[in-house]
C-alpha positions as CSV (number, residue, x, y, z in Angstrom):
1,M,105.4,101.7,94.8
2,I,108.3,103.3,96.5
3,R,107.8,101.1,99.6
4,S,107.8,98.0,97.3
5,F,111.0,99.2,95.6
6,F,112.9,99.7,98.9
7,F,111.6,96.3,100.2
8,I,113.2,94.5,97.2
9,L,116.3,96.7,97.4
10,R,116.8,95.8,101.1
11,L,116.7,92.0,100.3
12,A,119.0,92.4,97.4
13,A,121.4,94.5,99.3
14,A,121.5,92.1,102.2
15,W,122.4,89.2,100.0
16,F,124.9,91.3,98.0
17,G,126.5,92.3,101.3
18,V,126.9,88.6,102.2
19,F,128.7,87.8,99.0
20,L,130.8,91.0,99.2
21,L,131.9,90.0,102.7
22,L,132.7,86.5,101.4
23,A,134.8,88.0,98.6
24,M,136.6,90.2,101.1
25,L,137.3,87.3,103.4
26,S,138.5,85.2,100.5
27,S,141.0,87.9,99.3
28,A,142.2,88.4,102.9
29,T,142.8,84.7,103.5
30,P,146.4,83.5,103.0
31,G,146.6,81.2,100.0
32,L,143.3,82.4,98.5
33,E,144.2,86.0,97.8
34,H,145.2,85.3,94.2
35,Q,142.1,83.2,93.5
36,D,139.7,84.4,90.8
37,V,136.5,85.8,92.6
38,A,134.6,85.9,89.3
39,P,132.7,82.6,90.0
40,L,131.7,83.8,93.4
41,F,130.5,87.1,91.9
42,I,128.5,85.2,89.3
43,I,126.9,83.0,92.0
44,G,126.1,86.1,94.0
45,L,124.4,87.7,91.0
46,L,122.3,84.5,90.5
47,V,121.3,84.3,94.1
48,V,120.3,88.0,94.2
49,A,118.3,87.5,91.0
50,Y,116.5,84.6,92.6
51,V,115.8,86.6,95.8
52,V,114.5,89.5,93.8
53,T,112.2,87.2,91.9
54,N,110.9,85.7,95.2
55,A,110.4,89.3,96.5
56,F,108.3,90.2,93.5
57,S,106.2,87.1,94.0
58,H,105.9,88.0,97.7
59,L,104.7,91.5,96.9
60,R,102.2,90.2,94.4
61,R,100.7,87.6,96.8
62,V,100.5,90.1,99.7
63,R,98.6,92.5,97.5
64,L,96.2,89.7,96.5
65,I,95.7,88.7,100.1
66,A,95.5,92.1,101.8
67,G,94.4,94.2,98.9
68,H,97.2,96.7,99.6
69,V,100.9,96.8,100.4
70,D,102.4,98.5,103.4
71,R,105.0,97.9,106.0
72,D,102.7,95.6,108.1
73,T,101.4,93.5,105.3
74,L,104.9,93.0,103.8
75,A,106.4,91.7,107.0
76,N,107.0,88.0,107.6
77,R,105.8,88.3,111.2
78,H,102.2,89.4,112.1
79,R,100.5,90.2,115.3
80,R,96.8,90.5,115.9
81,Q,94.9,91.7,119.0
82,I,91.3,90.3,119.0
83,E,88.7,91.3,121.6
84,V,86.0,88.7,122.1
85,P,82.9,89.5,124.3
86,F,82.9,86.0,125.9
87,E,84.2,84.5,129.0
88,A,87.9,83.5,128.8
89,G,87.2,79.8,128.7
90,E,84.8,80.1,125.8
91,V,87.3,82.4,124.0
92,F,90.0,79.7,124.4
93,D,87.7,77.1,122.9
94,L,87.0,79.3,119.9
95,L,90.8,80.0,119.4
96,D,91.8,76.4,119.8
97,A,89.2,75.3,117.3
98,A,90.1,78.0,114.8
99,I,93.8,77.0,114.9
100,R,93.1,73.3,114.5
101,E,91.1,74.0,111.3
102,L,94.1,75.6,109.5
103,P,95.4,73.6,106.6
104,R,98.7,71.8,107.0
105,V,98.7,72.5,110.8
106,E,100.7,70.2,113.0
107,D,102.4,69.8,116.4
108,I,99.5,71.6,118.2
109,E,100.1,72.3,121.9
110,S,97.0,73.4,123.7
111,A,97.2,74.5,127.4
112,R,93.8,75.4,128.8
113,D,95.0,76.3,132.3
114,S,97.5,78.9,130.9
115,L,95.1,79.8,128.1
116,Q,97.8,79.3,125.4
117,V,97.9,77.5,122.1
118,S,101.0,77.0,119.9
119,A,101.2,75.2,116.6
120,K,103.4,74.6,113.6
121,V,102.1,75.1,110.0
122,Q,103.8,73.7,107.0
123,R,104.6,76.4,104.5
124,P,103.0,75.4,101.1
125,N,105.0,75.2,97.9
126,L,103.2,78.1,96.3
127,Y,104.5,77.9,92.7
128,G,105.9,74.3,92.4
129,R,104.7,70.8,92.4
130,S,104.9,68.3,95.2
131,R,106.5,65.0,94.5
132,T,105.7,61.6,96.0
133,D,108.2,58.9,97.0
134,R,107.7,55.2,96.6
135,Q,105.8,54.9,99.9
136,G,103.4,57.6,98.8
137,R,104.6,60.3,101.2
138,V,104.4,63.8,99.8
139,H,107.5,65.9,99.9
140,N,107.2,69.7,99.4
141,Y,110.1,71.6,97.9
142,S,109.8,74.1,100.7
143,R,109.4,71.5,103.4
144,W,112.7,72.7,104.9
145,T,110.9,75.6,106.6
146,R,107.7,76.0,108.6
147,N,105.6,78.8,110.1
148,Q,104.5,78.9,113.7
149,I,101.6,80.3,115.6
150,L,101.5,81.4,119.2
151,A,98.2,82.6,120.7
152,T,97.4,83.7,124.2
153,V,94.1,84.6,125.8
154,T,94.0,87.3,128.5
155,P,91.0,87.1,130.7
156,G,88.9,90.3,131.3
157,E,85.6,91.1,132.9
158,D,83.1,88.9,131.0
159,S,85.4,89.0,128.0
160,G,88.7,87.8,126.7
161,S,91.5,89.3,124.6
162,I,93.5,87.2,122.1
163,T,97.1,88.0,121.3
164,L,97.9,86.1,118.0
165,I,101.4,85.9,116.6
166,C,102.2,84.3,113.2
167,E,105.8,84.1,112.1
168,P,108.4,81.9,110.4
169,E,109.9,79.1,112.5
170,T,113.4,80.7,112.0
171,G,114.8,83.6,114.0
172,A,114.1,87.3,113.2
173,W,117.5,87.7,111.5
174,S,116.2,85.6,108.6
175,D,113.7,88.4,107.6
176,W,116.7,90.2,106.0
177,F,117.3,87.4,103.6
178,R,114.0,85.5,103.0
179,V,110.3,86.2,102.4
180,D,107.4,83.9,103.4
181,G,105.3,84.5,100.4
182,G,102.5,86.0,102.5
183,T,101.9,82.7,104.3
184,N,102.0,84.2,107.8
185,L,99.7,87.0,106.8
186,E,97.4,84.4,105.3
187,N,97.5,82.3,108.6
188,A,96.7,85.4,110.7
189,E,93.8,86.4,108.5
190,A,92.5,82.9,108.5
191,V,92.5,82.6,112.3
192,V,90.8,86.0,112.6
193,R,88.1,85.0,110.0
194,A,87.5,81.7,111.8
195,I,87.1,83.4,115.2
196,S,84.8,86.0,113.7
197,R,82.7,83.3,112.0
198,R,82.3,81.4,115.2
199,I,81.3,84.6,117.1
200,A,78.8,85.4,114.4
201,E,77.4,81.9,114.6
202,R,77.2,82.1,118.3
203,R,75.3,85.5,118.0
204,R,72.9,84.0,115.5
205,T,72.2,81.1,117.8
206,E,71.6,83.4,120.7
207,R,69.3,85.6,118.6
208,V,67.3,82.5,117.4
209,S,67.1,81.3,121.0
210,T,66.0,84.7,122.3
211,T,63.4,85.0,119.5
212,R,62.1,81.5,120.2
213,T,61.9,82.3,124.0
214,V,60.1,85.6,123.4
215,T,57.7,83.8,121.0
216,E,57.1,81.0,123.5
217,K,56.4,83.6,126.2
218,E,54.1,85.6,124.0
219,L,52.2,82.4,123.2
220,A,52.0,81.4,126.8
221,V,50.8,84.9,127.8
222,A,48.1,84.8,125.0
223,K,47.0,81.3,126.1
224,L,46.8,82.4,129.8
225,S,44.9,85.5,128.8
226,L,42.5,83.3,126.8
227,L,42.0,81.0,129.8
228,H,41.4,84.0,132.0
229,A,38.8,85.4,129.6
230,Q,37.1,82.0,129.5
231,V,36.6,81.7,133.2
232,E,35.2,85.2,134.0
233,P,32.2,85.3,131.6
234,H,31.0,81.9,133.0
235,F,31.1,83.2,136.6
236,L,29.6,86.5,135.6
237,Y,26.7,84.7,133.9
238,N,25.9,82.5,136.9
239,T,26.1,85.4,139.3
240,L,23.8,87.7,137.2
241,A,21.3,84.8,136.9
242,S,21.3,84.4,140.7
243,A,21.0,88.1,141.2
244,Q,18.0,88.2,138.9
245,Y,16.3,85.4,140.8
246,L,17.0,87.1,144.2
247,T,15.7,90.4,142.9
248,R,12.2,88.9,142.6
249,N,12.4,86.8,145.7
250,D,14.8,88.4,148.2
251,P,15.8,91.9,147.1
252,P,18.1,92.6,150.1
253,R,20.2,89.6,149.3
254,A,20.2,90.6,145.7
255,D,21.6,94.0,146.6
256,I,24.3,92.4,148.7
257,M,25.2,90.0,145.9
258,L,25.4,92.9,143.3
259,G,27.6,94.8,145.7
260,H,30.1,91.9,146.0
261,L,29.9,91.5,142.2
262,I,30.8,95.2,141.7
263,D,33.7,94.9,144.1
264,F,34.9,91.7,142.3
265,L,34.7,93.3,138.9
266,R,36.4,96.5,140.0
267,R,39.4,94.5,141.4
268,S,39.5,92.4,138.2
269,L,39.9,95.2,135.8
270,P,43.5,95.5,134.6
271,R,45.4,98.6,135.8
272,T,48.2,98.8,133.2
273,E,49.7,96.3,130.8
274,D,52.8,95.7,133.0
275,A,51.2,96.1,136.5
276,Q,51.5,93.3,139.0
277,S,48.9,92.8,141.7
278,T,49.5,92.3,145.4
279,L,48.4,89.6,147.8
280,G,46.0,92.1,149.5
281,D,44.3,92.9,146.2
282,E,44.0,89.3,145.2
283,L,42.7,88.4,148.7
284,D,40.0,91.1,148.4
285,R,39.1,89.8,145.0
286,S,38.8,86.2,146.2
287,R,36.9,87.3,149.3
288,A,34.3,89.1,147.1
289,Y,34.1,86.0,144.9
290,L,33.5,83.7,147.9
291,E,31.0,86.1,149.4
292,I,29.0,85.8,146.2
293,L,29.2,82.1,146.4
294,K,28.2,82.1,150.0
295,L,24.9,83.8,149.0
296,R,24.4,81.1,146.4
297,M,25.5,78.1,148.5
298,G,24.2,79.3,151.8
299,A,25.3,77.3,154.8
300,R,27.2,74.9,152.6
301,L,30.1,77.3,152.3
302,A,32.3,78.6,155.2
303,L,35.3,80.9,154.8
304,Q,38.4,81.3,157.1
305,I,41.2,83.8,156.2
306,D,44.4,84.1,158.1
307,V,46.8,86.5,156.3
308,P,49.0,88.8,158.3
309,E,48.6,92.5,157.4
310,E,52.3,93.0,156.6
311,L,52.1,90.4,153.8
312,R,49.3,92.1,151.9
313,T,51.7,94.3,150.0
314,I,53.9,91.5,148.5
315,P,53.7,91.3,144.7
316,L,51.6,88.5,143.3
317,P,50.5,87.8,139.7
318,P,46.8,88.6,139.1
319,M,44.1,85.9,139.2
320,M,46.6,83.3,140.6
321,L,45.0,83.1,144.1
322,Q,41.6,83.3,142.4
323,T,42.4,80.2,140.3
324,L,43.2,78.1,143.5
325,V,40.0,79.4,145.2
326,E,37.9,78.4,142.1
327,N,39.5,75.0,142.1
328,A,38.6,74.5,145.8
329,I,35.0,75.4,145.2
330,K,34.5,73.6,141.8
331,H,36.3,70.3,142.6
332,G,36.1,70.2,146.3
333,L,33.0,71.7,147.9
334,E,30.4,71.9,145.2
335,P,30.4,68.1,144.6
336,K,30.2,67.5,148.4
337,P,26.5,67.3,149.5
338,G,27.1,69.1,152.8
339,G,29.6,71.6,151.4
340,G,32.5,72.6,153.6
341,T,35.1,75.3,154.4
342,V,37.7,77.2,152.4
343,W,40.9,78.3,154.2
344,I,43.2,81.0,152.8
345,L,46.5,81.2,154.8
346,A,49.8,83.1,154.3
347,R,53.0,82.7,156.1
348,R,56.5,84.2,155.8
349,N,59.6,82.0,156.0
350,D,62.9,83.9,155.7
351,H,62.8,85.5,152.3
352,R,59.8,83.6,151.0
353,V,56.1,83.7,151.4
354,A,53.8,80.6,151.3
355,I,50.2,81.1,150.3
356,T,47.8,78.2,150.9
357,V,44.3,77.6,149.7
358,A,42.8,74.5,151.4
359,D,39.4,72.9,151.5
360,D,37.8,69.9,153.3
361,G,35.8,68.8,150.2
362,E,35.9,65.7,148.2
363,G,39.7,65.6,147.7
364,F,41.4,63.6,145.0
365,N,39.1,61.2,143.1
366,S,38.3,60.4,139.6
367,T,34.8,62.0,139.6
368,N,36.0,65.5,140.2
369,A,39.6,65.5,138.9
370,G,39.0,68.1,136.2
371,T,41.3,68.8,133.3
372,G,44.1,70.4,135.3
373,I,44.1,73.5,133.1
374,G,43.8,75.8,136.1
375,L,46.8,74.4,137.9
376,R,48.9,74.3,134.7
377,N,47.9,77.9,134.2
378,V,49.3,78.8,137.7
379,R,52.5,76.8,137.1
380,E,53.2,78.5,133.8
381,R,52.5,81.9,135.2
382,L,54.9,81.3,138.1
383,Q,57.6,80.2,135.6
384,L,57.1,83.3,133.5
385,V,57.2,85.7,136.5
386,Y,59.7,84.1,138.8
387,G,61.6,81.6,136.7
388,G,62.6,78.7,138.9
389,D,62.3,80.7,142.2
390,A,58.6,79.8,142.8
391,Q,56.7,76.5,143.2
392,L,53.2,75.2,143.4
393,A,52.5,72.2,145.6
394,V,49.2,70.4,145.7
395,V,48.7,67.8,148.4
396,A,45.9,66.0,150.2
397,N,44.4,67.9,153.1
398,F,43.9,66.1,156.4
399,P,41.4,64.5,157.0
400,N,39.6,65.6,153.8
401,G,40.1,67.8,150.8
402,V,43.0,69.4,149.1
403,A,45.6,72.0,150.0
404,A,47.4,74.0,147.2
405,T,50.4,76.1,148.3
406,I,52.2,78.7,146.2
407,S,55.7,79.6,147.5
408,V,57.2,82.8,146.0
409,P,60.1,85.0,146.9
410,L,59.4,88.3,148.6
411,A,60.6,90.2,145.4
412,A,60.2,89.0,141.8
413,R,63.2,88.8,139.5
414,E,64.4,92.0,137.8
415,E,62.6,91.6,134.5
416,P,59.4,89.6,135.1
417,I,56.9,88.7,132.4
418,H,53.6,90.1,133.8
419,V,50.5,88.0,133.0
C-alpha cells in the first residue's frame, strides 16, 4: 500500500514540478511577469488529476496481471532471463515463434546469425473504443505510442539463455511522467508463457516418442524371444528322436550325440537377463549343433571353421550365428541330394569384424526360399543392439550355395538392447 502511494506521488510530483517550472519561467520572462498564472495552475491540476487517475488504473491492472504489486511489477520496463535446455538454434526458433504470436506485433526483425529478435507492439487502448475512418482503418486513441521488445539468445553447452527486454518505445526519462498500463509486463509474461508452452510440448513429444520406442523394442524383443523358443523345441525333438533310434541300433553314436546335445543345451541356457554372448560361445554352440547334424546326415555334411583365436572374445548377440547356420542347413544342404559343406569364417578389418556362414547347397531358388523369418530376426536384433553400426549381407556363393555375412563393430554401443 505504501509502495503504491509513493508510486502515485512520484508521478504527481513530476508533473507538478513541470508546471511549477513553467510558472517560474513565465514570471521571470520579460513581458509575462504580470500575467495571471491561475489558468496555468488550473491546467496543471487537471493534468495531475489525469495522471493520478492513470496511475490508479496502472496499479489495478498490474495487480490483476501479476497478482501482487512491487517495484518490479510497477515498472514500465521489464527484463527476463530464461534458461532453455535446447541448442541455441532451437532456442532462437522458439523465441522467434513466441514473439510473432503476440497480438498487435509489427516491425519484426529476426537475425538468426546474431541470435537476436526485435519487434514493436502496438499498445492497446485499454479503456476506450477504437474508431474507424472511411477507409475502414482502425485508429486507436493511444496509437501515438508503442512498446518494443528486444530478445537475445546466448549460446551455452547444449543449452541457450534468453535475455528478454520489454519496454516503451520512448526513452527512460518518460517513466517519470507516464505509465504503460501494465502492457510491457503483459508482453513479458506472454513471451515467457509461450516459450514454456513450447518447451512443455517438446518434452511431451519426446516422452511420447521415447515411450513408443521402448514399446516397439519390447515388442521386438518379445517377438524375437518367441521365435527363439519356436526353433529350439523343434530341433530338440528331432535330436532326441534320433538319439532314441541310435540307442537301440548304435549305442556309441547315441552316446556321442547326447554329449553334443548336452553341450548345445548348456551353451543355450541364458546367463543373466542383460548378458551378451561372445563369438567363441556362439561358435561352440554352432559346432555342437553341427556335430549333432553330422551324426544324423553322415557323409552328406562337412564342416570347416576358420576363426582366429583373438576374435573369440568379441561380443555377439546370442543365437545370431546359430540362425545363419540353421538357414545354411535347412535351405541349403538338406534339400541337396548329396549334401555339402558349411563354412564359418571370421575376419577383422580395422575396427570391425565380419562373420560369414557359407554353404555350397541349393542356393537361391523358389523351392527352398523359406519365409525369411530367420534373416529378419537377425536384422532386427542387429538394429536393437548396434543401431545402424551393423549390417547383414546375404549373397550367392560361388559356384553354388549362399553366403551370409554379419559385419559388427568391435564394441557395441553404450546402451545396447540385449536379446
